[in-house]
C-alpha positions in Angstrom: 0.0 0.0 0.0 2.9 2.3 0.8 4.3 1.7 -2.6 0.9 2.6 -4.2 0.8 5.9 -2.3 4.4 6.6 -3.2 3.7 5.9 -6.9 0.6 8.2 -6.8 2.7 10.9 -5.1 5.5 10.6 -7.7 2.9 10.7 -10.5 1.4 13.9 -9.1 4.8 15.5 -8.7 5.6 14.6 -12.3 2.3 16.1 -13.5 3.0 19.3 -11.5 6.5 19.6 -12.9 5.2 19.0 -16.5 2.6 21.7 -16.0 5.2 24.1 -14.6 7.5 23.4 -17.5 4.6 24.0 -19.9 3.8 27.4 -18.4 7.4 28.4 -18.4 7.8 27.4 -22.0 4.5 29.2 -22.9 5.8 32.3 -21.1 9.1 32.2 -22.9 7.2 31.9 -26.3 4.9 34.8 -25.4 7.9 36.9 -24.3 9.8 36.1 -27.5 6.7 37.0 -29.6 6.2 40.2 -27.7 9.8 41.1 -28.1 9.7 40.4 -31.8 6.6 42.5 -32.2 8.1 45.4 -30.2 11.2 45.2 -32.4 9.1 45.3 -35.5 7.1 48.4 -34.5 10.4 50.0 -33.3 11.7 49.5 -36.9 8.5 50.9 -38.3 8.9 54.1 -36.1 12.5 54.3 -37.1 11.6 54.1 -40.8 9.1 57.0 -40.5 11.6 59.2 -38.6 14.2 58.3 -41.2 11.7 59.3 -43.9 11.3 62.8 -42.5 15.1 63.2 -41.9 16.0 62.1 -45.4 13.5 64.4 -47.0 14.6 67.3 -44.8 18.2 66.6 -45.7 17.2 66.5 -49.4 15.6 69.9 -49.1 18.7 71.3 -47.4 20.9 69.8 -50.1 18.8 71.5 -52.7 19.1 74.9 -51.0 22.9 74.5 -50.7 23.2 73.4 -54.4 21.1 76.4 -55.5 23.4 78.8 -53.5 26.5 77.3 -55.1 25.0 77.6 -58.6 24.2 81.3 -58.0 27.8 81.9 -56.9 29.2 80.0 -59.8 27.1 81.9 -62.3 28.0 85.2 -60.7 31.7 84.3 -61.0 31.3 83.1 -64.6 29.6 86.4 -65.5 32.5 88.4 -64.0 34.9 86.3 -66.0 33.0 86.9 -69.2 32.9 90.7 -68.5 36.7 90.6 -68.1 37.0 88.4 -71.2 38.6 85.6 -69.2 36.7 83.0 -71.3 38.8 80.0 -70.1 37.8 80.6 -66.5 34.2 81.2 -67.5 34.1 77.9 -69.4 35.5 75.9 -66.4 32.9 77.4 -64.2 30.0 76.7 -66.6 31.1 73.1 -67.4 29.7 71.4 -64.3 26.4 73.3 -64.3 24.3 70.7 -66.2 25.0 68.1 -63.6 24.4 70.5 -60.8 21.1 71.6 -62.3 20.0 68.0 -62.4 20.3 68.0 -58.6 17.7 70.7 -58.4 15.1 68.6 -60.2 12.4 68.0 -57.5 10.7 64.6 -58.1 7.0 64.8 -57.5 5.0 61.6 -57.5 1.7 62.9 -56.2 0.0 65.7 -54.3 0.3 64.0 -50.9 3.4 65.4 -49.4 4.3 62.7 -47.0 3.7 59.9 -49.5 5.7 61.9 -52.0 8.6 62.0 -49.5 8.3 58.3 -48.8 8.4 57.4 -52.5 11.4 59.7 -53.0 13.3 57.9 -50.2 12.4 54.4 -51.5 13.4 55.3 -55.0 16.9 56.4 -53.7 17.2 53.0 -52.0 16.2 51.2 -55.2 18.8 53.2 -57.1 21.5 51.9 -54.8 20.8 48.3 -55.9 20.3 49.2 -59.6 16.5 48.7 -59.4 14.2 50.7 -61.7 11.0 52.2 -60.4 7.9 52.7 -62.4 4.9 54.1 -60.6 1.4 55.5 -61.3 0.4 57.4 -58.2 -2.7 59.7 -57.9 -3.1 60.6 -54.2 -4.6 63.8 -52.9 -3.5 65.4 -49.6 -7.0 64.9 -48.1 -7.0 61.1 -48.8 -9.3 59.2 -46.4 -6.4 57.0 -45.2 -4.3 58.3 -42.3 -0.8 59.4 -43.4 0.9 57.0 -41.0 -1.1 54.1 -42.3 -0.3 55.0 -45.9 3.4 55.1 -45.0 3.3 51.8 -43.2 1.5 50.0 -46.1 3.6 51.5 -48.9 6.8 51.1 -47.0 6.2 47.4 -46.2 5.1 46.6 -49.8 8.1 48.5 -51.3 10.6 47.1 -48.8 9.5 43.5 -49.6 9.8 44.3 -53.3 13.3 45.8 -52.9 14.5 42.8 -50.8 13.3 40.4 -53.5 15.0 42.4 -56.3 18.3 43.1 -54.7 20.1 40.2 -56.4 18.1 40.3 -59.7 19.9 42.2 -62.6 18.0 45.0 -64.2 15.0 44.5 -61.9 12.0 46.9 -62.0 9.4 47.5 -59.4 5.9 48.7 -60.4 3.7 50.6 -58.1 0.1 51.6 -58.5 -1.6 53.8 -56.0 -4.8 55.6 -56.9 -8.5 55.8 -56.2 -10.8 53.4 -58.0 -14.5 54.2 -57.6 -15.0 54.5 -53.9 -11.8 52.6 -52.9 -8.1 53.2 -52.7 -6.0 50.7 -54.7 -2.3 50.0 -53.8 -0.5 47.4 -55.8 3.2 46.4 -56.2 4.7 44.0 -58.7 8.2 42.8 -58.9 10.2 40.0 -60.4 11.3 37.1 -58.2 14.2 34.7 -58.2 13.1 31.1 -57.9 10.1 29.8 -56.1 8.7 31.5 -53.0 8.0 29.3 -49.9 4.4 30.1 -48.7 2.9 29.9 -45.3 -0.6 28.5 -44.5 -1.9 32.0 -44.3 -1.1 32.6 -48.0 1.8 34.9 -47.3 5.5 34.3 -48.2 7.6 32.7 -45.5 10.5 34.8 -44.4 13.9 33.1 -44.7 15.5 35.5 -42.2 15.6 34.8 -38.5 16.0 38.3 -37.2 13.1 39.7 -35.1 10.4 41.5 -37.1 11.1 39.7 -40.5 8.0 38.2 -42.0 5.7 40.6 -40.2 5.5 43.3 -43.0 2.6 41.8 -44.9 0.8 40.8 -41.7 1.0 44.5 -40.7 -0.4 45.5 -44.1 -3.2 43.0 -43.8 -4.1 44.3 -40.3 -4.2 47.9 -41.6 -6.3 46.8 -44.6 -8.8 45.2 -42.3 -9.0 48.4 -40.3 -10.4 50.0 -43.5 -12.6 47.0 -44.1 -10.4 46.2 -47.0 -8.1 43.3 -48.1 -4.6 42.2 -49.0 -4.2 39.7 -51.8 -0.9 38.1 -52.9 -0.2 36.4 -56.2 3.0 34.6 -57.2 4.5 33.5 -60.5 7.2 35.2 -62.6 6.1 38.3 -60.8 5.2 38.7 -57.1 2.1 40.9 -56.9 0.6 42.4 -53.7 -2.7 44.2 -54.0 -4.3 46.2 -51.2 -7.8 47.7 -51.4 -9.1 50.1 -48.8 -12.6 51.5 -48.3 -13.6 54.9 -46.8 -15.5 54.7 -43.6 -15.2 50.9 -43.7 -17.7 50.6 -46.6 -17.2 47.7 -48.9 -20.3 47.9 -50.9 
């Protein structure tokens, strides 16, 4: 009888230990998930701050370039007046390249989205990626500016990541109102097959915290506007987001 009680006692202890281990592991998993989510949204905030900083720096560079051009032209005019044509020619030679720097790229009327697209286009240029976009977006768009930035940034970052190792790659962006909705769509070439998750989204091959959450964030925002995110794969990867004003989908 003592052995029976001892066996029951040991069994109870084992069950308690197993339950304790289960809750410890569950807490660890929850902690890891929360840490990954926190890191992801930290990166989102960092991206938005970087956006404003980059565009602000771009404006400052334009002002500086303009001032340098004014000074160079003034000096060239003085050289021409004194018939020092050689000096004038040297001063005027770099002006076409400097004037190109003053070309302000305008994608749409929405200033913040325009800034975002400018920054993303510069990033694409670093990897030799072409950017073809059709954007019609007014300043008074029904979608919050922060939400627009998060959606477009995630879609474009995914496209850039997929195209980094593809020669002569081109990313296509469509962002415009269609009837009573806002349509946002990216298309980009892919290299090889894309592993997919059960939720229909591509599986991230990176292990760093936050990776693989971009499309999930886009889907969450789309649902906020009673809209949807659809993904299609093939020779091109296509992500389509449709948003409805006031949550109307009919």
